[in-house]
ZAMARGU-4260 file (C-alpha; in steps of 0.2 Angstrom, whole numbers, plus 5000, padded with zeros to 4 digits):
<rodrens>
0) 4999/4999/4999 | 5015/5015/5005 | 5022/5008/4986 | 5004/5013/4979 | 5002/5030/4989
5) 5020/5033/4983 | 5018/5030/4967 | 5002/5041/4967 | 5011/5053/4973 | 5027/5055/4960
10) 5012/5053/4947 | 5004/5069/4955 | 5020/5080/4958 | 5026/5073/4940 | 5012/5065/4929
15) 5025/5049/4925 | 5032/5035/4935 | 5052/5037/4937 | 5063/5031/4924 | 5075/5026/4938
20) 5077/5027/4956 | 5090/5026/4968 | 5092/5015/4981 | 5104/5019/4992 | 5091/5013/5009
25) 5091/4995/5005 | 5080/4981/5014 | 5068/4994/5020 | 5065/5001/5005 | 5071/4991/4992
30) 5054/4982/4988 | 5047/4998/4983 | 5057/5004/4974 | 5056/4991/4960 | 5038/4994/4963
35) 5036/5011/4956 | 5052/5013/4945 | 5039/5012/4928 | 5040/4998/4916 | 5057/4997/4907
40) 5063/5010/4921 | 5079/5005/4931 | 5080/5002/4950 | 5099/5008/4953 | 5105/5000/4970
45) 5119/5010/4978 | 5117/5006/4997 | 5110/4997/5010 | 5111/5008/5025 | 5097/4998/5037
50) 5102/4980/5028 | 5110/4971/5013 | 5095/4955/5013 | 5084/4964/5002 | 5065/4956/5001
55) 5055/4963/4984 | 5039/4952/4974 | 5050/4948/4959 | 5035/4948/4947 | 5037/4967/4946
60) 5055/4965/4938 | 5050/4950/4927 | 5033/4955/4922 | 5038/4973/4921 | 5054/4975/4911
65) 5061/4983/4924 | 5083/4983/4928 | 5091/4983/4943 | 5110/4988/4944 | 5124/4991/4956
70) 5133/5007/4958 | 5148/5010/4969 | 5150/5028/4963 | 5146/5042/4953 | 5157/5049/4941
75) 5164/5070/4937 | 5147/5074/4927 | 5136/5060/4937 | 5139/5071/4952 | 5137/5090/4944
80) 5121/5084/4938 | 5117/5078/4953 | 5122/5094/4965 | 5113/5104/4950 | 5096/5096/4957
85) 5099/5100/4970 | 5102/5116/4970 | 5087/5117/4957 | 5076/5108/4974 | 5073/5093/4960
90) 5080/5082/4973 | 5082/5085/4991 | 5091/5074/5007 | 5078/5065/5021 | 5085/5068/5035
95) 5080/5056/5051 | 5089/5060/5067 | 5098/5076/5073 | 5111/5074/5086 | 5120/5088/5095
100) 5138/5085/5094 | 5139/5082/5112 | 5130/5065/5107 | 5140/5061/5091 | 5146/5045/5096
105) 5125/5041/5096 | 5122/5046/5079 | 5137/5037/5073 | 5133/5021/5081 | 5115/5022/5075
110) 5122/5024/5055 | 5134/5008/5060 | 5119/4996/5068 | 5110/5001/5052 | 5093/5007/5063
115) 5093/5022/5054 | 5082/5028/5038 | 5087/5043/5030 | 5104/5055/5034 | 5108/5056/5050
120) 5112/5074/5055 | 5124/5081/5069 | 5125/5099/5074 | 5143/5104/5071 | 5146/5121/5074
125) 5127/5126/5077 | 5119/5127/5093 | 5101/5123/5083 | 5096/5117/5067 | 5094/5129/5052
130) 5109/5141/5055 | 5117/5132/5042 | 5103/5138/5028 | 5111/5147/5014 | 5099/5150/5002
135) 5083/5154/5012 | 5071/5156/4998 | 5076/5141/4990 | 5073/5128/5006 | 5056/5138/5011
140) 5053/5132/4991 | 5055/5114/4994 | 5047/5114/5011 | 5051/5107/5028 | 5039/5090/5022
145) 5049/5087/5007 | 5066/5088/5021 | 5060/5081/5035 | 5045/5065/5032 | 5055/5054/5041
150) 5056/5066/5057 | 5041/5063/5067 | 5045/5043/5065 | 5052/5036/5082 | 5070/5030/5084
155) 5071/5013/5082 | 5072/5001/5101 | 5091/5000/5106 | 5097/5014/5095
</rodrens>
């Protein structure tokens, strides 16, 4: 059901299903990535922060001529294009948790144990969030809901 809702929202915003889905998260999102990519589309797996043992309904892969490819990094042109899309607000990192600098060890442990979904932030030179924003207009246009959709989740037990 989550995949169907996500697919509807992507189509509402862009008018079509994605041609390519980059899945950095792994186990927690891989099945949804395979589901939402368009017929004939490609899922690029380039990380597995929530686990390497991916489970998905293979029918969505073979019945719709989808592909899965692995990628370790990006070349300079791809990195420049990614930065351009970030600057335009078409891509945004999804922040799930923010720790103060005094708790950097807890943040690192969370990532080490694959107990996070999305990006984990550490406030290094700021006493509070938002002080490092260099383009307030872009941040406002993107919106807090897109930047922080996972922030309402409670951390996994044992973290």
